[in-house]
C-alpha positions as CSV (number, residue, x, y, z in Angstrom):
1,M,23.4,3.2,-35.3
2,I,19.8,2.4,-35.6
3,I,17.3,4.4,-33.2
4,K,14.0,2.9,-32.4
5,Q,11.1,5.1,-31.5
6,L,9.8,4.3,-28.0
7,D,6.5,2.8,-27.8
8,V,5.6,4.5,-24.6
9,S,5.2,8.2,-24.7
10,I,6.5,10.4,-21.8
11,D,2.8,11.3,-21.0
12,K,1.6,7.8,-20.9
13,Q,4.5,6.9,-18.7
14,A,4.0,9.9,-16.2
15,E,0.2,9.0,-16.1
16,E,1.2,5.3,-15.2
17,E,3.6,6.3,-12.6
18,Y,1.1,8.7,-11.1
19,Q,-1.6,5.9,-10.9
20,A,1.0,3.6,-9.3
21,S,1.8,6.3,-6.8
22,Q,-1.9,6.9,-5.8
23,V,-2.4,3.1,-5.5
24,Q,0.8,2.9,-3.2
25,S,-0.5,6.0,-1.3
26,T,-3.9,4.5,-0.8
27,K,-2.5,1.2,0.3
28,D,-0.1,2.9,2.8
29,E,-3.1,5.0,4.1
30,L,-5.1,1.8,4.8
31,A,-2.2,0.1,6.5
32,N,-2.0,3.3,8.8
33,Q,-5.7,3.1,9.4
34,K,-5.6,-0.7,10.2
35,F,-2.6,-0.1,12.5
36,L,-4.4,2.6,14.4
37,T,-7.6,0.6,14.6
38,E,-5.8,-2.2,16.2
39,Y,-3.9,0.0,18.6
40,V,-6.9,1.7,19.8
41,A,-8.8,-1.5,20.1
42,C,-5.9,-3.0,22.1
43,M,-5.7,0.0,24.3
44,A,-9.6,-0.2,25.0
45,G,-9.4,-4.0,25.6
46,I,-11.4,-4.9,22.5
47,E,-10.4,-8.1,20.7
48,L,-10.6,-7.8,17.0
49,P,-11.3,-11.0,14.8
50,V,-8.2,-12.4,13.3
51,E,-7.6,-12.7,9.7
52,E,-6.6,-15.9,8.3
53,E,-4.3,-14.8,5.5
54,E,-1.7,-12.1,5.8
55,T,-0.3,-10.0,2.8
56,E,3.2,-8.7,2.5
57,G,2.0,-5.2,3.5
58,M,0.3,-6.4,6.8
59,A,3.3,-8.3,7.7
60,H,5.3,-5.1,7.2
61,V,2.8,-3.3,9.6
62,Q,3.2,-6.0,12.2
63,D,7.0,-5.5,11.9
64,F,6.7,-1.9,12.5
65,E,4.6,-2.6,15.8
């Protein structure tokens, strides 16, 4: 049986996973802020400009509404 050494060290993989979780956390926080902004604007009767292009994340937030 031949054993190959992994190219990716555990430390490097942990750092990449940490960075990915930070990006996801920031993305989630921005989606929450957008939802709250739209909600408050709706309750205050303020019409926000409509975005032409939606991303998958924004569609998910709209499904939550």
